[in-house]
N, C-alpha and C positions, 0 to 999 in steps of 0.2 A: 487538810493542809497540803499544799503542793510539796512535791519532793524537793524542789529547789525554789524557794520563795524569792521574789524580787523585793528586797528590802528597800525601804526609804531611809532618809536620814533619821527620822523619828523611830522607826521600828528596828533598825539594824542593831546588832550587838554593839555595845558601847565601844569596844576596842576597834571596831571598823568605822566608826563615825568620822574620825579625822580624815581618813583616806577618802571617804565619800564627799566630805566638804571640799577637799582639794580637787576632786574630779568635777564637782559642780562648779567650782571657781574656774576651772579650765574650759569646760564645755557649755556652761550655762544650764546644764541639766545633769542628772545622775543617770547615765546610760543604764538600761535594764541589765546588761551583762555585769556592770559593776554592782548593781543591786543584788544580783545572784552571788557574785564573788564575796560580798560582805558577809556571807555565811561563815567564811573563814577569814579572820583577821590576818592570818599569815599570808594568804593568797592576795587579798586586796592590797595589803601593805607592800607586798612584793611588786605588784603591778604598778602602784603609784611611784615607788622608788625608781623602777626602771623607766617608767614614763617620763619622769623628770630628767633623767640622764639622756634618754633618747632625744627628747625634744630640746634639750640644751646642747646637743652635739653639733657637729659640723655640717650636717645635711640641712638643706632648706626644708620647709614644711611640705612643699610639693614633693620633694624627693622622699621624705619620710612616708608620705601617704602612698606613693608608688610602691615603696617597700612593704608597707602594711597591707595594702590591697593585694599585692602579689602573694604575700604570705597567707592571707585569708583564703585566696583562691586555691593555692597549693595545698593548704590544710583542709579545704572543702568545708569552710565554716560560713554558712549562709548569713548569720547575723553580722559577722565581721565584714563580709563582702559588701553588704548593703551599707553599713556604717562608713566604711572606708571609701566606698564609691562616693557617697555624699561629701565626705571631707576632702577627697582628692579634687572633685569638681569645685568645691568651695575654695580650694587653694590654687585654682587656675590650671589644673592639669587638663589638657585638651580631651574632649569627650571621646575622640577616636582612640587616644592612648588608653583611657580608662576602659573602653570597650574591648580593646585588644587584651588587656590584662585579664578582664573578666572572662574572656574566651580562652585563656591559657596561653596567649601569645605575648611576645615582648613588644613593648612600645617601639615606634619607629625612631623617635628621638634617641640619638646615640647614647647620651648619659643616662636617660631614664631606662632605655633598653638594657644597658649594662647593669644597672642596679637591679632591675627586675629579673634578668637572667641569672645573675649571681645569687640572689635570694632564693629563687626557685631551685637552682642547682644545689645550693647548700642544704635546703630542706630535703630534696629528693635523694641526695646522696648521703644524708646524715653527716654533713660537714666534710666529706671526703672528696674535695675537689683536686684537680691536677694542675700542673703548671700552665697548661693552655687556658684553663678557666681563669686563673689568676692573671695571666698575661692579657687576656681580652678585657678584663675589668680595668686593669691598670692602663691599657691603651686608650681607654675612653676618657682619660684625664684624672682618674682617681689615684690616691696613694694607698700604701699598705695600711695606713691608719684607718682609711675609709673601709677597706675590706674587713678589718676587725670590728669596726663600728657597725657594719651590717649584721654581724653576729649578735650584737646587743639588741638591735631592732628585732631580729628574729626571736630572741629570747622573750622580749616584751610581748610580741604578737602571739607567741606560742601559748602564753598564759591565757590570753583572751580567746584564741582560736580553740584551744582544748576545752576551756570552760564552756564556750558556746556549743561545741559539739557534744559535750557531756550533759549539760543542763538545758539546752535548747530554749533560751529565754525568748519571750515574745519580742517581735520587732516593733519598735516605736513607729507611730503613724508618720512621723517626719521622714523615716527611712524606707517606708513601704514602696515608694516609686523606684527604689533601687534593689528591690527584692531579687534574690538570685538562688538558683538551685545547682547543686553539683552535677 
């Protein structure tokens, strides 16, 4: 038996199955990382709960994917980088912007750049940003509520990024073209 099995809807612990059903409804598949997370009903339920709030917030799906991709790169999680690269491109984020994030740079677009830079800075400083960081983010047209919402996105992606780095789930064939190394 693998140290971290990739559960399916049929093989997962009973308490994890509702969360896996929700993720399958959202993505059309159960991502391998969710299959691994199903080992712990607490972990998978936490992810699904935050996932719902994050994707129901005030950011567009493209902005959310920029944040999630930035977080995956900053946390050096290859599975999440590949996954969020695919989703960012699917949401219409320009390939050059995606490539910049994957290389650890900010996107050129002012708003996407502000989102990416704030997320990376929050992770790297463990939330200790200064007035200049806040001012740059707000100057890009965001409000203080958006700054705090970025923290929720970081919380959601931390669950996935840390799980990916601990368990190293296999990358699905659909995401192989976006494979990434730290």
